[in-house]
N, C-alpha and C positions, 0 to 999 in steps of 0.2 A: 148479268151481275157486274157491278162497277165498284169504284173506290169507296163511294159513300155507303153503299149497302154493306160493304165489308166493315166499315167503322161501326155501324150500328150493332153488329154482332159482338164486337170485341171490347167496346169501351163504355157504352151508355149506362148499363146497370149490371150488377152481378146477376147471374142467372138464378131463377127461382129454384128452390130445393127440389121441387117435383121434376124439374127438367134434368136433374142429375140421376133420376130413378132411385132416389134415396129419400127416406123419411126420417132417418136417424140423425142427420147432421143438424146442428142448431142453426137457427136463422140469424143472419147478420143484419136484419132490418133496422134494429135500434142503432147499431154501429154506423150503418150507412146513412140513416137519417140525421144523426148527430154530426157526423163528419161533414157531409155535404152541406147541410144548412149552415154550420159554423164557417166552413172554408169559403163558401160562396158569398156569405155576408161580408167577410173580411176582404175578399177580392173585389167585391162591388165598391166598398168604401174607398179602398186604396186605389183601385183602378179609376174610379170617377174623379177623385181628387187629383191624382198625378197626371192622368191623360187630359183631364179637363183644363188644368192649368197650362199644360204643354200646348193644347190646341188653341187656347186664347192667345198665348204668346206667339205662336207660329202664324196665326191669322192676323193679329195686330201688326206684326212686323213683316208682312208678306212682301213689302217692297225690297227687302233685303234678301230676296229669294235666291236659291241655288239648287242644283240637282239634288244634293243631300237633303236640303230643306223640303223638297217635294216628297221625297221618300218618308221623311219624318212625319210630315203632315198626313200622308195616307195611312201610315202605321197608327198614328193617334186616332184617326177616324175609325179605323178597323177596331181598335181596342174599345173606344167609346160605344160603338154599336153592340159589341159583345157584352160588356159589363151592364148595359142597360137591360139586357134580358135575364141576367142572373137572379134578380129578385124573384122572378117567376119560378125559378128552380128552388129558391129558398122556401117559398110558400108551399111548393109541392112536398118537400121533405119535412117541413114543419107539420104539415097535415098528414104525415106518415104514409106518403105514397098515394094520396088522393088528389087528382087533378080537377080543378074547378074553374079554370080560366078559358076553356073553350078550345076547339080543335085548331083554329088558326094560330093562336099564340103558342100552342104546343109545337106546331111545325116550325114557326119562326125561331123559337128558343133553341131547338135542336140545330137548326140551320146556322144560326149566328155564331155559336160556339166554335164550330169546326171551320167555318169561313175565316174567322179570326185566327185560328190555330195555323192554318196553312198560308194565309196571307202574311202573317208575322214571319214565318220561315222564309218565304220568298222575298219579302221586303228587306229582311236582314241580309239575304244573299245579294240583292241588288245594291244595298248600301255598302256591303263589303267590296263588291266589284268596283264601285265608284271610288272608294277610299284607296283601293289597290292601284287603280289607274292614276289617281292624283299623286301618289307617292312614287310608284315605280316608273310611270311614263308621264311625267308632269307636262311635257311639251305637247304630246299627242292628246293628253287629257283635255286640253282647251278646245280641241276640235271634235273629239269623240263624245264628250260628256256635256250635254246642254240641258237646259230646263225643259225644252220641248220634248227631247228624247226621253228624259226622265218621266214626263207625264205620259208619253206613249207606253213606256215600260209598265208604269203603274196601272194604266188602263188595261193592258194585256194581262197583268197579274189578276186584277179584279175579275175580268171576264173568265179567265181560265178557272180560277178557284170557285167562283159563283156557279159556273156551269157544272163543274165536276162534283160540287156539293149539292146540286139541285135535287137529287133523290130524297134528301132530308125533308123537302117540302111535300113529298108524296106520302110520307108516313106520319100520321097524327095520333091523336088520342084513341084509345080503345078500352072497352069494358072487359075487366077480368072477372069471370064468374067464380073463380076460386076464392078471391078475396072480397068480391062484391064491391070493387072500387073501379073508378075510371083512371086509367093509367096513361102516363106519358114518359118519354125517355127510356122506355123498356125495349130490349132487343126483340126482334121477331123470333118466333118459335119454329122449331123444325129447320129443315134445309140441309144441304150437303156441306158438312163442316170441312171435309177434305178439299172441296173446291174453294172454300173461303180461305183455307190455309195457303193454297197456291196463289190466290189473288192478293193475299196479304203481302207476300214477298214483292209482288209487282208494285203495290202502293208504297211499300217501305222504301223501294229504290227511288221512285219518282217523287214521292211526297216528302221524304226525309233524307235519305242517304245521298242522293244526287246534289241537292242544294247545300247540304252540310259539307260534302266533299269540295264543292266550289268555294265555300267559305274558308275551309282549311287551306286550300291552295292559295287563295288570296292572302290569307294571313301569313303563310310561309313566305310568300314573295315580299310582303310588307316588312316582316322582321328581317329578312335577308338584306333588303335595301337599306333599312335603318342601321343595321350593324356595319355595313360596308361603307357607309359615308365617312369620309376623312374629315372634312370641314363642315360644320353645321352652323348655319345662320340662326338667328333667333326665330325666324319664321319657320324654318325647317324643324327646329326643336319643338315648337308648338304643334306643328302638324304631326310629328312623330308621337308626341305624348297623347294627342287625341286618338291616334290610331291604336296605340297600346291600350288605352282605356276602352276603346270600342272592342278590341279583341277580347279583353277580359270579360266585359259585360255580356257580349254575344255568346261566348263559350260557356259562361256560367248559366245563361238562359237555356242553352241547348242541353247542358248536363243535368240541370235541375228540372226543367219543364218538358222539353221535347223528347229527349232520349229515353227517360224512364217509361213514358207513355208508349212509345213505339216498340221498345223492347218487350214490355209487359204484354202489349197487344199480340205480338207474335207468339210469346210463350202461352198466353191464354188460349189462342186459337188452336195451337198444337195440343194443349191440355184437353180441350173439348173433344178431340178425336180419340182420346184414350179411354179404355174401358176398365182399367185396373187402378183407378185413383182411390186413395183413402179419403175418409171424411175430413181429416185434419188438413189434407192437401187442398181439398175443395174450398174449405173455409178460408184458408190462407190465400188462395187464388182470388176468391171473390173480394176479400179485403184489399188485395193489391190493386184490383180494378178501381176501387174507390179512391185510394191514395194517389195513384198515378194520374187519374182523370182530374183530380183537384190540382195536382202539380201542373198539368197541361193548361188548365184554365188560368193558373196564376201567372202565365207569361205576360198578361196585361199589366201586371204590377212591376215587371222588370223593365219594360220599355221606357218609362219616364227616366230611369237611370241612364239609359242610352242617350236620350235627348240632352240631359243635363251635363253629363260628363264627357260625351264625345261628339255632340252635335256641333256643327260649324257655327260658332258665335252664339250658341243658345243662351249662355249666361249673360253675354253682352246684350242680347235681344231682351232678356228678362229685365236687365238693369235699365236699358233705354226705355222700355215700356213703363217701368216703375217711375222713372224720372218724368216721362211725359204725363203720366197720371197726376203726379204731385205738382207738375208745372201747370196743368190745367186747373187743378183745385186752387193753386196760388193765384192764378189770373182771375178766377171767379171771386176769390176773396178780395183781390185788389179792386175789382169793379164795384163790389159792394161797399168798400170803405169810403170812397169819395161821396157816395150817396148819403151814407150815414153822417159824414162830416158836414155836408151841405145842409142836411136837415137840422143838425145842431146849431149851425150858424143862423139859419132862418128862425129857429126858436129863440135864440138870443136877441135877434133884431125885433121880434114881436114883443119880447119882454121889455126891451128898451122903449 
C-alpha cells in the first residue's frame, strides 16, 4: 500500500451509500455532479488562459532565463497538463457518473490531477528556497543557485512525483452492477481502513507538512532579513516587494487549496473507521470531499498570479514580448507600403 493508493480512498469520490451500510441517507449524486462539472469547467478555462499565457511568455523570453524562471516554466507545464484532462471529468459528471472515454483516458485523468497537486507543492517549496537564498545569502546565492542546478531539482521533482503517483495508472474504469454504469474516479471498495489511516499520516508529513514547513521557515527568514535592513537601495526594495508578494500568494494557495484537502482527507479516513456515525454526518462528510477536491484542483488558477506578481521580471518579459510582436507587425507593414507606393507610381507612368 502506498501514497497514491491512499489518495484514491480519501479524495476521488464520496463513498456510495451502500458502502456505509445504510439505505436511509439521501444520495448526494446531484450535488456532486453539479459542483464537479461547474468547478472543473471554470478551472479549465481560467487555468488554460492564465497558464497558457504564462507559458508563451516564459518560452518566448527564455534567453532571459534564471533559476526562478526554470521553476516557473515547470510549474506552468504541470498546470497545463493537468487542466487539459479536466474536460474529461466534466463529461463524466455531466453524464451523471457514466464514463465513455475508455480505460486509458480514465487512468491518465486520475494520474494528471495528483501529479499536478504535488508537483505544485514541491515547485513552490523550491521557489521559496531560491528566493530565501537570494535575499538572506545574496553572495552565496550566486554560487549555490544556478540554472543547471534548478533544472536538476525540477527533474528530481518530476521523477519523484511521477513515480510515487504511478499507481493511479494501475486503476482504470470499472463496471458498477448496482448502477449499471461504467465508472471512473471512484475509490476502491473494501480494504483495511485502519491501515489507510496510518499511511495517511505518513503521506501527510512527506507530501504536505514537510514542504509547507520548509516554505514557512524560508518566509520567516525572508521577513526577518527585510525588517532588519537599515539602508535599502532601489533594487533591494524591488526584491523585497517581490518576496512579500510571493509569500502572500503562496500562503493563500496553501490555505485555500492544499490545506483544506489534506485536513479533510485525514478527517475522512478517520471517519470511515467509525461505526457510530449519523446520516447527517455522512452526508456532510461526502459533500466536504467534493468541495475540498475542487479547491485542490483550483491551485492551477492561483499559479499565474505567482508568475505575474512575484516572478522575476515576468511583467517586463510580457511587455518586451508585446513590443516585439508589435515591432514585427510594424516591420511587415513597412515592407508592404513601399511595394504599394511603387505600384501606384507604375500605374501613373502607364497612364501618362
